[in-house]
matplotlib code that plots the C-alpha trace (Angstrom):
import matplotlib.pyplot as plt

x = [122.9, 121.6, 118.1, 118.4, 119.7, 116.9, 114.3, 116.1, 116.8, 113.9, 111.0, 111.5, 112.6, 116.0, 117.6, 115.8, 117.0, 120.6, 120.6, 121.2, 118.3, 118.2, 114.4, 112.0, 110.4, 111.0, 109.7, 108.5, 111.9, 113.7, 111.3, 111.7, 115.5, 115.3, 112.9, 115.2, 118.2, 116.5, 115.3, 119.0, 120.2, 117.5, 118.6, 122.3, 121.4, 119.6, 122.6, 124.9, 122.7, 122.8, 126.6, 127.1, 124.2, 125.6, 124.3, 120.7, 119.4, 121.0, 119.9, 116.3, 116.4, 117.9, 115.3, 112.5, 113.7, 114.3, 110.9, 109.3, 111.1, 110.2, 106.6, 106.9, 108.5, 105.8, 103.1, 104.6, 104.9, 101.3, 100.3, 102.2, 100.4]
y = [110.4, 110.9, 111.2, 107.8, 106.2, 107.7, 106.1, 102.8, 102.5, 104.3, 104.4, 101.0, 99.5, 98.4, 99.3, 96.4, 93.8, 95.2, 95.2, 98.9, 99.5, 97.6, 97.8, 95.5, 98.3, 101.8, 104.2, 107.8, 108.7, 107.3, 109.2, 112.5, 112.2, 111.5, 114.4, 116.8, 115.8, 116.2, 119.6, 120.5, 119.4, 121.5, 124.5, 124.0, 123.7, 127.1, 128.7, 127.3, 128.7, 132.2, 132.1, 130.4, 131.4, 129.2, 126.2, 127.4, 124.9, 122.0, 123.3, 123.6, 120.0, 118.8, 120.9, 119.3, 115.8, 116.6, 118.1, 115.0, 112.8, 115.0, 114.6, 110.8, 110.7, 113.0, 110.9, 107.7, 109.4, 110.4, 106.8, 105.6, 108.0]
z = [-69.8, -66.3, -67.6, -69.3, -66.1, -64.0, -66.4, -66.4, -62.7, -61.0, -63.4, -64.9, -61.5, -62.9, -59.6, -57.9, -60.4, -60.3, -56.5, -56.3, -53.9, -50.6, -50.2, -52.1, -54.0, -55.4, -52.7, -52.7, -51.3, -54.4, -56.6, -54.8, -54.9, -58.7, -59.2, -57.2, -59.2, -62.5, -61.4, -60.5, -64.0, -65.6, -63.6, -64.4, -68.1, -67.9, -66.2, -68.9, -71.6, -70.0, -69.9, -73.3, -75.7, -78.5, -76.5, -76.4, -78.9, -77.1, -73.7, -74.9, -76.1, -72.8, -70.8, -72.7, -72.0, -68.3, -68.0, -69.6, -67.1, -64.2, -65.3, -65.4, -61.9, -60.5, -62.1, -60.6, -57.2, -57.2, -58.1, -55.0, -52.7]

ax = plt.figure().add_subplot(projection="3d")
ax.plot(x, y, z, "-o")
ax.set_aspect("equal")
plt.show()
C-alpha cells in the first residue's frame, strides 16, 4: 500500500495537486525520503521472512515491487540532477 502511495504522490506528482507539498515541485529531498522509506520497508520485509519463513513467497513479491519503485525513484532523482 505504501509503495502505491509513493508512486501516486511522489512519482506522479499527486502530492502537488492534493496540496500535500508546500513547494511548487517535487524536489530531490522528496525523492530521497521516498527512496529511504522504500529501502526501510524492503529491509523489514527481509527480517520478517527470516523470522517467519512461511511468508517467503509474499516477501519476495513485495521486495520485487519495492525494488522496482526504488529504481523509478532513483531514475527520477538522476533526471533532476
